[in-house]
VOROLUM-205979 format. One line per 10 residues: for each residue x, y, z of C-alpha. Coordinates in steps of 0.05 Angstrom, whole numbers. Layout:
BEGIN
X:Y:Z  ... .
END
This chain:
BEGIN
5188:-2594:1487  5119:-2609:1458  5065:-2561:1480  4991:-2557:1468  4944:-2499:1477  4907:-2493:1543  4839:-2461:1541  4816:-2406:1588  4764:-2432:1637  4699:-2395:1651 .
4703:-2338:1701  4661:-2283:1728  4670:-2225:1776  4651:-2238:1848  4643:-2192:1908  4708:-2215:1939  4747:-2216:1874  4742:-2267:1818  4707:-2334:1819  4743:-2385:1776 .
4711:-2452:1762  4760:-2509:1753  4740:-2582:1747  4674:-2568:1781  4705:-2533:1842  4698:-2459:1855  4759:-2417:1875  4745:-2347:1901  4807:-2305:1888  4823:-2233:1903 .
4869:-2189:1863  4925:-2155:1901  4911:-2080:1902  4969:-2060:1857  4953:-2019:1796  5018:-2030:1758  5044:-2094:1724  5068:-2140:1780  5119:-2196:1779  5158:-2245:1824 .
5116:-2252:1888  5146:-2269:1955  5108:-2280:2020  5133:-2289:2092  5100:-2296:2160  5136:-2255:2213  5157:-2292:2276  5195:-2237:2311  5184:-2165:2333  5122:-2131:2360 .
5073:-2162:2310  5089:-2236:2302  5041:-2271:2255  5035:-2211:2208  5045:-2229:2135  5088:-2189:2087  5090:-2197:2011  5138:-2166:1961  5132:-2158:1886  5176:-2132:1830 .
5143:-2071:1800  5190:-2036:1752  5253:-2017:1791  5214:-2019:1856  5204:-2073:1907  5133:-2062:1930  5119:-2087:2001  5048:-2104:2025  5025:-2127:2093  4967:-2168:2119 .
4945:-2165:2192  4893:-2220:2183  4931:-2281:2157  4924:-2262:2084  4851:-2243:2080  4866:-2169:2065  4929:-2132:2043  4952:-2060:2048  5011:-2024:2018  5068:-2016:2068 .
5130:-1991:2033  5170:-1985:1969  5243:-2004:1961  5274:-1967:1902  5336:-1993:1868  5359:-1949:1811  5417:-1989:1783  5407:-1992:1707  5379:-2023:1666  5332:-2060:1712 .
5322:-2104:1773  5296:-2175:1775  5279:-2235:1817  5276:-2205:1887  5269:-2242:1953  5240:-2224:2021  5264:-2257:2085  5260:-2248:2161  5324:-2261:2201  5301:-2313:2251 .
5357:-2304:2303  5409:-2252:2321  5470:-2258:2275  5527:-2213:2298  5501:-2142:2295  5439:-2163:2255  5382:-2171:2304  5328:-2224:2301  5269:-2197:2263  5310:-2156:2214 .
5280:-2160:2145  5321:-2170:2081  5297:-2152:2012  5348:-2172:1959  5347:-2164:1884  5388:-2175:1821  5412:-2110:1791  5447:-2088:1727  5422:-2150:1690  5382:-2153:1626 .
5364:-2201:1570  5406:-2164:1519  5477:-2140:1526  5507:-2154:1594  5549:-2110:1638  5566:-2099:1712  5515:-2135:1755  5506:-2155:1827  5458:-2178:1881  5442:-2122:1929 .
5411:-2131:1998  5368:-2079:2033  5346:-2085:2105  5291:-2060:2150  5295:-2058:2225  5225:-2032:2238  5181:-2087:2209  5185:-2065:2137  5166:-1992:2141  5235:-1963:2125 .
5291:-1994:2084  5365:-1980:2074  5419:-2011:2031  5459:-2063:2070  5509:-2103:2029  5528:-2134:1962  5541:-2209:1971  5564:-2221:1899  5582:-2180:1837  5597:-2198:1765 .
5593:-2179:1692  5545:-2229:1659  5486:-2248:1703  5469:-2260:1776  5398:-2279:1795  5347:-2301:1847  5377:-2291:1917  5352:-2336:1973  5372:-2337:2047  5374:-2387:2104 .
5413:-2403:2168  5459:-2463:2162  5470:-2517:2215  5527:-2476:2246  5482:-2415:2255  5512:-2375:2198  5475:-2334:2146  5476:-2364:2076  5456:-2332:2010  5442:-2376:1950 .
5436:-2351:1878  5441:-2368:1804  5503:-2346:1768  5525:-2340:1695  5594:-2316:1715  5631:-2381:1699  5612:-2388:1626  5686:-2389:1607  5692:-2453:1648  5633:-2486:1612 .
5578:-2469:1662  5521:-2437:1623  5490:-2423:1691  5500:-2453:1760  5474:-2450:1832  5522:-2426:1886  5523:-2399:1956  5564:-2354:2002  5567:-2352:2078  5568:-2292:2123 .
5597:-2295:2193  5573:-2226:2213  5499:-2226:2196  5505:-2205:2123  5552:-2146:2125  5610:-2185:2092  5611:-2250:2053  5659:-2308:2042  5681:-2345:1980  5632:-2373:1929 .
5616:-2448:1934  5587:-2486:1876  5524:-2525:1893  5494:-2548:1826  5526:-2541:1758  5543:-2580:1695  5603:-2554:1655  5574:-2575:1588  5560:-2505:1562  5485:-2519:1558 .
5449:-2536:1623  5423:-2479:1667  5405:-2496:1739  5367:-2437:1768  5317:-2408:1817  5340:-2441:1882  5292:-2443:1941  5316:-2473:2007  5277:-2496:2068  5301:-2524:2134 .
5262:-2584:2160  5246:-2601:2233  5299:-2656:2228  5352:-2602:2220  5365:-2622:2148  5351:-2579:2087  5317:-2585:2019  5329:-2544:1957  5284:-2540:1896  5306:-2511:1830 .
5296:-2516:1755  5346:-2542:1704  5337:-2511:1636  5371:-2552:1582  5334:-2610:1616  5265:-2583:1600  5269:-2531:1655  5241:-2587:1699  5236:-2580:1774  5286:-2618:1817 .
5300:-2628:1891  5363:-2644:1931  5379:-2649:2005  5433:-2625:2052  5450:-2644:2124  5478:-2575:2140  5452:-2525:2088  5519:-2516:2054  5538:-2586:2030  5492:-2608:1973 .
5528:-2668:1943  5561:-2674:1875  5547:-2610:1836  5541:-2647:1769  5486:-2692:1797  5420:-2661:1775  5383:-2686:1837  5314:-2717:1838  5260:-2694:1790  5195:-2679:1827 .
5142:-2727:1799  5071:-2741:1820  5031:-2805:1829  4992:-2782:1767  5056:-2787:1724  5066:-2712:1718  5123:-2665:1734  5132:-2590:1741  5172:-2546:1694  5197:-2475:1706 .
5203:-2433:1769  5188:-2483:1826  5181:-2461:1898  5176:-2503:1961  5144:-2494:2029  5141:-2535:2093  5075:-2546:2129  5065:-2572:2200  5019:-2632:2211  4987:-2640:2280 .
5014:-2703:2311  5067:-2713:2257  5131:-2676:2275  5163:-2683:2206  5105:-2646:2173  5102:-2645:2098  5129:-2608:2037  5089:-2569:1986  5117:-2553:1917  5087:-2512:1860 .
5116:-2501:1791  5095:-2458:1733  5073:-2514:1685  5049:-2586:1694  5075:-2634:1641  5065:-2708:1626  5124:-2753:1644  5112:-2794:1582  5119:-2741:1528  5130:-2674:1562 .
5064:-2648:1534  5023:-2600:1575  4981:-2640:1625  4906:-2631:1634  4915:-2599:1702  4968:-2550:1679  4971:-2489:1726  4917:-2517:1771  4953:-2560:1822  5009:-2561:1872 .
5043:-2624:1898  5048:-2650:1969  5097:-2700:2000  5097:-2729:2071  5164:-2764:2066  5212:-2705:2068  5211:-2703:1992  5225:-2778:1981  5184:-2816:1929  5125:-2792:1889 .
5083:-2731:1905  5007:-2722:1911  4973:-2671:1866  4926:-2622:1902  4880:-2568:1871  4915:-2501:1875  4881:-2445:1915  4895:-2399:1855  4889:-2439:1791  4923:-2410:1730 .
4898:-2453:1672  4935:-2411:1620  5003:-2423:1652  5058:-2423:1600  5133:-2409:1593  5127:-2335:1606  5148:-2290:1665  5076:-2278:1685  5023:-2333:1690  5038:-2378:1751 .
5112:-2357:1751  5147:-2371:1817  5081:-2375:1855  5083:-2374:1931  5052:-2423:1980  5049:-2404:2054  5018:-2457:2100  4982:-2434:2164  5017:-2444:2230  4967:-2499:2248 .
4979:-2535:2182  4905:-2535:2163  4904:-2485:2106  4951:-2456:2054  4954:-2386:2024  4975:-2381:1952  4998:-2317:1916  5002:-2327:1841  5009:-2284:1779  4956:-2282:1724 .
4945:-2242:1661  4886:-2195:1675  4866:-2154:1614  4936:-2168:1585  4969:-2141:1648  5007:-2184:1697  4973:-2181:1765  4978:-2219:1831  4920:-2258:1860  4913:-2292:1927 .
4869:-2343:1961  4871:-2390:2021  4846:-2461:2016  4844:-2522:2063  4903:-2570:2062  4885:-2643:2051  4880:-2687:2113  4946:-2722:2126  4954:-2795:2108  4936:-2837:2170 .
4994:-2871:2203  4986:-2946:2194  4968:-2980:2259  5009:-3039:2280  4972:-3103:2264  4968:-3157:2317  4952:-3213:2268  5024:-3230:2253  5048:-3229:2325  5072:-3298:2344 .
5056:-3321:2415  5114:-3331:2462  5134:-3403:2475 .
END
């Protein structure tokens, strides 16, 4: 992949955080009040319990999952809890999810925090994905279950409810290297709300010993269908999308899916995430995707708007996507686990604004920043023309 240097844009401190100027537009951003190096943000809006509408965010800080809460739709954040996982040598790639309906003995409103443990970039050993749960809105956490274990690498857990009302966990796995899969995407189903798990099902994988699908994010659409975004390293780490009618059947695993491309002839590479936003008067809503880097389709060089846009699609992910200025621009985004890595987009319940939480290097320390910005007005629905209506005879 050809890459060019991206210059830092002017910035200055502002009363509410940092004011970044990008392409003539000002973006007021606030740094999350975390003093330690911070990675892998996740943000959810609670829909159950005594405080629906409250936002929770989680971050990887060492071997701790740090949980923050916002009572005012993301304008301010306060520390809520820490989830400590001591399995050596480290943890990685955690997720935060609210159970939307009662599943067996797991009540609606239960929170899951899941992380990869026992994995590292060097020598590999016993590893697993471990799930912790909270039944009091995120104040207290306890270990719950281990959906999958291995000896090479297991990463990036993600949860949803399938069309049959069962809990599903998706993840990236390196456990089938002997069969030619450098890395693959898979899922398991739980019939008892996450206490026990079924057999592994392959979703995306190419047994060529090279390609590495990873970082799955799944969203259920109002139609009842599902979309998954992910990267495929070995194919530029470009961002791809695929669909499922039921959340567990994703088509031919060796099919890479559809690369997410914009009307400006760009595509994302590395760590994509997807969100669904409502649109007043349009039941299908629209999809928002952000990736770490923005590249040219023509030559894979870093595009001029690198780290400064997300993409929007009003056709359930079909066709080309519209580029939109990001609430938290990260103009120095690069292939690195900090700047703009796995950024989070959380649309408001009315579909008029979107909160972004993104990582940036601040004095050479990885820190999380947040900001809310308006969503673009939806594309008007074409009115039916009467000029081509033939009169009855």
